[in-house]
C-alpha positions as CSV (number, residue, x, y, z in Angstrom):
1,M,13.4,-15.3,-7.7
2,K,13.8,-14.8,-3.7
3,L,12.8,-12.1,-1.8
4,P,15.8,-10.6,-1.1
5,F,14.6,-9.9,2.5
6,S,12.6,-11.5,5.4
7,T,8.7,-12.6,4.5
8,P,7.2,-9.6,6.2
9,R,5.2,-9.9,8.5
10,I,3.6,-6.4,9.2
11,A,3.1,-4.2,5.8
12,L,1.9,-1.3,5.0
13,A,-0.5,-1.4,1.5
14,P,-0.3,0.8,-1.1
15,M,-2.9,3.7,-1.5
16,A,-3.8,6.4,-4.0
17,G,-3.0,9.9,-2.3
18,V,-2.0,8.3,1.0
19,T,1.5,6.3,1.1
20,D,3.5,9.2,0.2
21,H,7.4,9.5,1.5
22,A,6.1,11.4,4.4
23,F,4.1,8.7,5.7
24,R,5.6,5.8,4.4
25,T,8.4,7.1,6.9
26,I,6.1,7.1,10.0
27,C,4.8,4.0,9.4
28,R,7.9,2.6,8.8
29,E,9.4,3.9,13.0
30,Q,5.8,2.6,14.2
31,G,6.9,-1.1,13.1
32,A,6.0,-1.7,9.4
33,D,8.3,-4.0,7.7
34,F,7.5,-3.7,4.2
35,L,6.3,0.1,2.7
36,V,4.3,0.3,-1.0
37,T,4.3,3.4,-3.1
38,E,1.2,4.6,-4.7
39,M,0.3,2.8,-7.7
40,I,2.2,4.1,-10.6
41,S,0.5,3.7,-13.7
42,A,2.5,1.8,-16.3
43,K,1.5,4.0,-19.4
44,A,1.9,7.4,-17.7
45,M,5.4,6.1,-17.5
46,H,5.6,5.1,-21.1
47,Y,4.6,8.7,-21.9
48,Q,7.0,10.0,-19.6
49,D,5.1,11.3,-17.4
50,R,6.6,14.0,-15.2
51,K,4.3,13.6,-11.9
52,T,4.0,9.8,-12.3
53,A,7.9,9.6,-12.2
54,E,7.9,11.9,-8.7
55,L,5.4,9.4,-7.4
56,A,8.0,7.1,-7.8
57,R,10.7,8.7,-6.5
58,L,12.5,6.7,-3.0
59,W,14.4,8.2,-0.8
60,S,18.0,7.6,1.1
61,D,15.4,7.5,4.2
62,E,14.0,4.1,3.3
63,T,15.3,1.6,5.1
64,A,13.2,-1.1,5.1
65,P,12.0,-2.8,2.3
66,T,9.7,-0.5,-0.3
67,A,8.3,-1.5,-3.5
68,I,7.2,0.4,-6.3
69,Q,3.3,-0.3,-7.4
70,I,2.6,-0.6,-11.1
71,F,-0.7,-1.0,-12.9
72,G,-1.8,-1.4,-16.3
73,S,-3.3,-3.9,-18.7
74,E,-1.0,-4.1,-21.7
75,P,2.0,-6.8,-20.8
76,L,5.2,-4.9,-22.7
77,V,3.9,-1.4,-21.4
78,M,3.6,-2.8,-17.7
79,A,7.4,-4.7,-18.8
80,E,8.9,-1.5,-19.8
81,A,7.9,0.6,-16.7
82,A,9.2,-2.3,-14.5
83,E,12.4,-2.3,-16.4
84,A,12.7,1.1,-15.5
85,L,11.4,1.4,-12.1
86,S,13.8,-1.2,-11.1
87,R,16.5,0.7,-12.3
88,A,15.6,3.8,-11.3
89,V,16.6,4.9,-14.7
90,Y,13.6,7.0,-17.0
91,K,12.8,10.1,-17.8
92,H,12.4,12.9,-14.8
93,C,13.9,10.2,-12.5
94,L,14.3,12.0,-9.2
95,S,16.4,9.0,-7.1
96,P,18.9,6.4,-7.9
97,I,17.6,4.6,-5.3
98,K,16.1,1.2,-6.8
99,P,13.3,-0.4,-4.9
100,A,12.5,-3.9,-3.2
101,C,10.6,-5.2,-5.9
102,I,8.4,-4.1,-8.5
103,D,4.2,-5.1,-7.5
104,I,1.6,-5.3,-10.0
105,N,-2.0,-3.9,-8.9
106,M,-4.3,-6.7,-9.7
107,G,-6.8,-5.8,-6.9
108,C,-8.4,-1.9,-7.3
109,P,-11.7,-2.1,-7.4
110,A,-12.1,1.6,-8.3
111,P,-14.2,2.1,-11.4
112,K,-11.5,4.4,-13.4
113,V,-9.0,1.7,-13.0
114,A,-11.0,-1.6,-13.3
115,N,-13.4,-0.4,-15.9
116,N,-10.2,0.3,-18.1
117,G,-9.5,-3.2,-17.8
118,E,-6.9,-2.9,-14.9
119,G,-6.4,-3.7,-11.6
120,S,-9.4,-6.2,-10.3
121,A,-10.5,-6.4,-13.5
122,L,-7.5,-8.7,-14.7
123,L,-9.3,-11.3,-12.1
124,K,-11.3,-12.2,-15.1
125,S,-8.7,-12.4,-17.5
126,P,-6.3,-14.4,-15.8
127,Q,-4.2,-15.4,-18.4
128,L,-3.4,-11.7,-19.4
129,A,-2.8,-11.6,-16.1
130,E,-0.3,-14.2,-16.5
131,D,0.9,-12.6,-19.6
132,I,1.4,-9.7,-17.6
133,V,3.7,-11.3,-14.8
134,R,5.9,-12.9,-17.1
135,A,6.5,-10.3,-19.2
136,V,7.6,-8.1,-16.0
137,V,9.6,-10.8,-14.3
138,R,11.2,-11.0,-17.5
139,A,12.2,-7.4,-17.4
140,S,12.5,-6.2,-13.9
141,E,15.7,-6.4,-11.9
142,V,13.8,-7.0,-8.7
143,P,11.2,-9.5,-7.3
144,V,7.9,-8.9,-8.7
145,T,5.0,-9.6,-6.3
146,V,1.0,-9.7,-7.2
147,K,-1.3,-7.8,-5.2
148,M,-5.1,-9.6,-5.6
149,R,-8.4,-9.7,-4.8
150,I,-10.5,-13.3,-4.1
151,G,-12.7,-12.9,-7.5
152,W,-14.3,-10.4,-9.3
153,D,-17.4,-11.2,-7.4
154,E,-19.1,-14.2,-5.3
155,Q,-20.4,-15.9,-8.4
156,S,-16.5,-16.2,-9.6
157,I,-14.0,-16.8,-6.8
158,C,-11.1,-17.7,-8.4
159,G,-8.6,-17.2,-5.7
160,V,-7.0,-20.5,-5.6
161,D,-6.4,-21.0,-9.4
162,F,-5.3,-17.1,-9.3
163,A,-2.6,-17.3,-7.3
164,K,-1.2,-20.6,-8.6
165,R,-1.2,-18.7,-12.1
166,M,0.9,-15.7,-10.4
167,E,3.4,-18.4,-8.6
168,D,4.0,-20.0,-12.2
169,A,4.9,-16.8,-13.8
170,G,7.2,-16.2,-11.7
171,A,5.3,-13.5,-8.6
172,S,7.7,-14.4,-5.8
173,M,4.6,-13.0,-2.9
174,L,1.2,-12.5,-2.9
175,V,-1.0,-10.2,-1.0
176,V,-4.5,-11.2,-1.0
177,H,-7.3,-8.7,0.1
178,G,-10.0,-11.2,1.3
179,R,-12.8,-9.8,-0.4
180,T,-14.1,-9.4,-4.6
181,R,-14.1,-6.5,-6.4
182,E,-17.9,-6.2,-5.8
183,G,-17.3,-7.1,-2.0
184,R,-15.9,-3.6,-2.6
185,F,-14.5,-2.5,1.4
186,S,-17.3,-3.6,3.1
187,A,-18.5,-7.2,2.3
188,P,-17.2,-10.1,4.9
189,I,-13.3,-11.1,5.1
190,N,-13.8,-14.5,3.1
191,F,-11.4,-16.4,5.4
192,D,-11.3,-19.9,3.9
193,E,-10.5,-18.8,0.6
194,L,-7.5,-17.0,1.9
195,A,-6.5,-20.0,3.7
196,R,-7.1,-22.0,0.9
197,I,-5.0,-20.0,-1.3
198,K,-2.0,-19.8,1.1
199,A,-1.9,-23.8,1.4
200,A,-1.6,-23.9,-2.6
201,V,1.4,-22.1,-3.4
202,K,4.8,-21.9,-1.7
203,I,5.5,-18.4,-2.1
204,P,4.7,-16.2,0.9
205,V,1.3,-15.0,1.2
206,L,0.1,-11.8,3.0
207,A,-3.4,-11.3,4.3
208,N,-5.3,-8.4,3.8
209,G,-9.0,-6.3,4.4
210,E,-10.7,-5.1,7.4
211,I,-7.3,-5.2,9.9
212,F,-7.9,-2.4,12.0
213,T,-6.5,-3.6,15.7
214,A,-3.6,-6.2,16.8
215,A,-7.0,-8.6,17.5
216,D,-7.9,-8.1,13.9
217,A,-4.6,-9.5,12.7
218,K,-4.5,-12.3,14.9
219,R,-7.4,-13.4,13.7
220,M,-6.9,-13.0,10.5
221,L,-2.9,-14.8,10.5
222,E,-4.9,-17.9,12.8
223,R,-7.6,-18.5,10.5
224,T,-5.8,-18.0,6.9
225,G,-2.0,-19.4,8.4
226,C,-0.7,-16.3,5.9
227,D,2.5,-15.1,6.5
228,G,1.7,-11.7,7.7
229,V,-0.5,-8.7,7.0
230,M,-1.1,-6.0,4.7
231,I,-2.8,-2.7,6.5
232,G,-3.9,-0.1,4.2
233,R,-6.9,2.0,5.8
234,G,-6.4,0.6,9.7
235,A,-3.2,2.8,8.8
236,M,-5.0,6.5,8.0
237,G,-4.3,8.9,10.7
238,N,-3.3,5.5,13.1
239,P,0.3,4.5,12.4
240,W,0.5,3.1,15.6
241,I,-1.6,0.4,14.3
242,F,1.5,-1.2,13.1
243,A,3.6,-1.5,16.9
244,E,0.3,-2.4,18.2
245,I,0.3,-5.5,15.8
246,K,4.3,-5.3,16.7
247,A,4.0,-5.8,20.3
248,A,1.4,-8.4,20.5
249,M,3.4,-10.7,18.2
250,E,6.0,-10.2,20.6
251,G,3.8,-10.2,24.0
252,R,4.4,-6.9,24.8
253,S,1.9,-4.4,26.0
254,F,0.6,-1.2,23.9
255,T,0.0,2.2,25.3
256,P,-2.3,4.0,22.9
257,P,-1.1,7.2,21.8
258,T,-1.9,9.8,23.8
259,V,-3.4,13.5,22.2
260,A,-0.5,15.3,22.3
261,E,1.6,12.3,20.4
262,R,-1.0,12.0,17.7
263,V,-0.8,15.6,17.1
264,E,3.2,15.8,17.0
265,T,2.9,12.8,14.6
266,A,0.7,14.6,12.2
267,L,2.9,18.2,12.4
268,R,5.9,15.5,11.8
269,Q,4.6,14.0,8.7
270,L,3.1,18.0,7.7
271,R,7.3,19.3,8.2
272,I,8.4,16.3,6.1
273,V,6.0,17.1,3.1
274,I,6.0,20.9,3.1
275,A,10.3,20.2,3.1
276,E,9.8,18.3,-0.4
277,R,6.9,20.1,-1.7
278,G,6.6,23.7,-0.9
279,E,4.3,25.1,2.0
280,R,1.3,26.0,0.8
281,M,0.9,22.6,-1.9
282,G,2.6,20.5,1.5
283,V,-0.5,21.9,3.6
284,I,-3.5,21.7,0.8
285,S,-1.9,17.9,-0.1
286,Q,-2.0,16.8,3.3
287,R,-5.0,17.9,4.9
288,G,-7.2,14.6,4.6
289,Q,-4.4,12.8,6.0
290,L,-4.7,15.7,8.8
291,A,-7.9,15.3,9.4
292,W,-8.0,11.4,10.6
293,Y,-5.3,12.3,12.9
294,L,-7.7,13.7,14.7
295,K,-10.5,11.5,14.7
296,G,-12.1,10.5,18.1
297,I,-10.4,13.7,20.2
298,K,-12.7,16.3,21.3
299,G,-12.5,19.1,19.2
300,A,-12.0,17.1,16.2
301,A,-15.1,18.3,14.2
302,G,-14.7,22.3,14.2
303,A,-10.5,21.6,13.7
304,R,-11.2,19.4,10.7
305,G,-13.2,22.0,9.9
306,A,-11.2,24.4,9.8
307,I,-7.8,22.6,8.5
308,T,-9.5,22.6,5.1
309,S,-9.1,26.8,4.4
310,A,-5.7,26.5,6.2
311,S,-2.4,27.1,3.8
312,T,0.7,28.1,6.3
313,Y,2.1,25.3,8.7
314,D,1.6,27.7,11.7
315,E,-2.1,27.7,10.2
316,V,-2.3,24.1,11.1
317,E,0.0,24.0,14.0
318,R,-2.2,26.5,16.2
319,I,-5.3,24.7,15.2
320,L,-3.9,21.5,16.2
321,R,-2.3,22.3,19.2
322,G,-5.9,24.0,20.5
323,L,-6.9,20.5,21.1
């Protein structure tokens, strides 16, 4: 199944505890043209977990294509989750809005995921990974994409073969993190393997990993030939990275946000979360993200410390405006 929208050029990566509706909203406004939810456990969907259903909620203002990412290691359970999510019909479902895609996580390096045979562990079981994609493609009413890495470790780089298997199984697009699982988030990006993967498949490929500036994105595209980039950690506290990259692609100048603009954006994000979750839970859940917005600002260390004990919007606003 082909993507029902243009191939993304600048996408927001799925990040647990980060890519909620509020953060997706801010990133979309700054130029992200494809967004992915926090990863959803297929097993938790099977057991009709209420909190998992809340993570899968899509909102009426999500105008850019938004995918729901699932993870798991059992083809039938993954297919069950994909069918329910793609139709927006499941226990505790809070919205009738269907995702643009179902994305399958085959790259998460976290021990609690990989040690359970899920996420990046599937790189060591290519036949199982292929079976999962085939099952999900059959069950889903929307296109299926795969987020992967180039291999488990430097001795078992398998990006090209794995990517071709995913394409043959029916994946409509790949997002490839240019590191192995063992490389986590610190090893050098393997641009050559990313380029080989792009050349080996006919479906769109987005490159992911170590993109923190427009110059990083340009280098990634030039060295790999990929169709676009997906930004993860580079967007944390800096959603303007999408505007910066978009400006560079269009040959325009980019003006970084002022301290006042950073503060106002952080507060707006907090207001969105509070409207959805209530004040106390909203503030508590956003403490980490609020702190990221302060990086490099004079007085940030003291403000971050104060935010950790804040529990109301007024407290947070007073702390941030004090900067």
